[in-house]
N, C-alpha and C positions, 0 to 999 in steps of 0.2 A: 660213342659213334663219330667216325672221321667225315667231316663235311666233304673233304675231297671224294673220298669213297662213294658217298651217299650220292653227290652228284654225277660220278661216273656211272654208276649202277641205274639211276634214273634216266640219264641219257642213252643208256644202252637201251633201256626198254623203248622208250619213246621212239629210238631210231629205228628198231626193229618194226614198230608199227607205221611210222612215216614210210620206210623203206617199202614195206609192202603195199601201201595205198599207193605210191609213185610209181612203183614198177623198178625200182633199183634193186634187181635181184642179188647183185654181187655183193652190195653193202648188206643186204638183208640175211645172207648167209653167212657173211663175217661176224653177225651177232651171236651166232649159235656155237656152242661147243662141239666136239666131235661125237661125244656120246649125249646126245640131248633127245629129249621126248616130247611131243606136242600131242595134246588131245584137247580136242573142240567138236563141235557138232558134226561136221564133215569130214573130220581128216584125225586120224590116230597114226602117229609114227616117229620118224626121226625128225631132227630139225632141217636136215638137208633134203628130206623126201618132202618136207612142208614146204620148202621154197619152190622146188619143182612144180608141186601139185598147184601152188599158187599161180605159178606162171602159167601153167596148163588152164587154169580156171580164169585168169585175165584172157587167155587166148579165145576162151568161149564166150567172152563178154561179161562174165559172172561175177566180177569182181565187186565187192563193197568197199565203203570208204568206213572210217571208224572216227567217232568223235570221242576223244580223250578227256578223263577227268584227272585231278591230279594223282599222283601216285604216292603209295604208302612205302617206306621202305624202311626194314629192320635188316640190320648188319650185324653180324658176329664173325670176326676173322676175316677169313677168306670166303664167307658164305652170305648170301643176301636173299631175303624175301622181298617181293614187290608184290603189291596188289593194285592193279589199274582199273578203274572203273572205265566203262565205254559203251557207246552205243553204235551198234553195227547198223550201218543204213544203205539200203538198196533202192534203186528205182526200178519197178518191176512192171511187166505187163501182165493183167488179169483180165482175159476174155477181149483183149482190143482196148482195155482202159489203163490208163497209166496210175500206178500206184506206188505209195511210198512205205516201205517195211522197215521198221525200226526195233531193233533186238536190245533190250539193255542186259549186261552182264558186267562181271568182273572178272578178269584175268589174273591168276596167280602165277608169278614169274621165279624159277629158283635161279639164281646166277651164282656164278663160281669165279675166284681169280686164278687163272690159269698160271703155268710155270714161268710166262714171260710177265706177268704182273698185269694181264688184261683180264677184264670183267667180260665173261660171256655167259649165254643164256643155256642152262642145263635142262630146264622143263618149262613148259605152259601148261595150265589146266584152266579152263572156261568153267565158271560157275554161271548160270542163266538164273535171270530174275523174271521178266516178262518181254512181250513183245506186241507190237500194235502194227494193223495194215490198215491204211486209209486211202482214199482217192487223192491223188495229186492236184487234181482241177476241182474248183467248186461245181455244183450241181451235176455232178457225176457219181455215178453208182458202182460199186463192185458187187458183181454177180458170182457169190460163191455160197454153195450149199453149205449150211452148218455141219452137217453129217460129215463132209470133208475134212473137217477140222476137230471133229469131235474125238478121235483116236489119239490125238496127240496132246503130250503134257502141257499145262498153261504156261510152265518158264520160258518155253521155246516153241509155242505152238504154230504161230506162223512162220516161223523161221525155217521149222522142220518142214512144214507143208510145202513150202516154197522152194526148198532145197531137194525135196524130194521128187518133186514133179520135175525139176530139171535133170534128175538123174544121178543125184547125190545120195548116198545111203547113210539117212541120220536115225540112229535109235534111240530107243526110249530110256536109255541108262545113263545119260549124262547128269554131270552135277548142276541141281536147280533149287532154287528157294522152296520149292514145293514139296522137296524132299529134305527137310532141316537135318535129320540126323545124320545123313550121307555128307551134308555141307560140314556139319561141326566136326564130323571125323577126317575130312579133307583138312580142315585148319589144324586138329591135332597132329596130322602127319606133317604138315609142314613145318610146324614148330619143332617137332622132333627132329626133323632133318636139319633144321638150322643149327642145333644144338649138338648134332652129333658130328662135331668138325674132324673127326679122326677118320670117319669113313668116306668112301669114295661117293661122289656126286652120282645122283640117279635122276 
């Protein structure tokens, strides 16, 4: 594995997240290949549309920040797979009470070196683990009916509840550790893609 290529791919993934959190949308857009796909709780579509939707989300003051763990990179020729552990953090209002929503997930990135020798992201897929919702201040209480959360899956229950009440559409079909068979199939698909170096990136 090339140390230089591993570093380039690592920085690509980290730059995409930093650019999103900081509102550097031109730099964020440059991280994506022309034919790219992003799939996460609130969005499914192309990389270019993801950047535009992120800008719109920020305009509604709905943008979160991401606390990142060390990425793992697998490199084969002009293709790379990256798994990036992260926590999505939101400061939200629940009935007039400040609350902190933290959603733990891991994002899987496909990256490919293009004709100019530049690494770009061709796919992002999120796998959700668990989330929490807690008061931001001591001695305050969140008044949430447990039945309002009961319909949501445990891997992204609080995240889906909050995004849906804001007007985003979050379904129950996303990858999560509460559905291990689907997660295992996702890993197998990613490894198959990595080793199919003769086929176009998807």
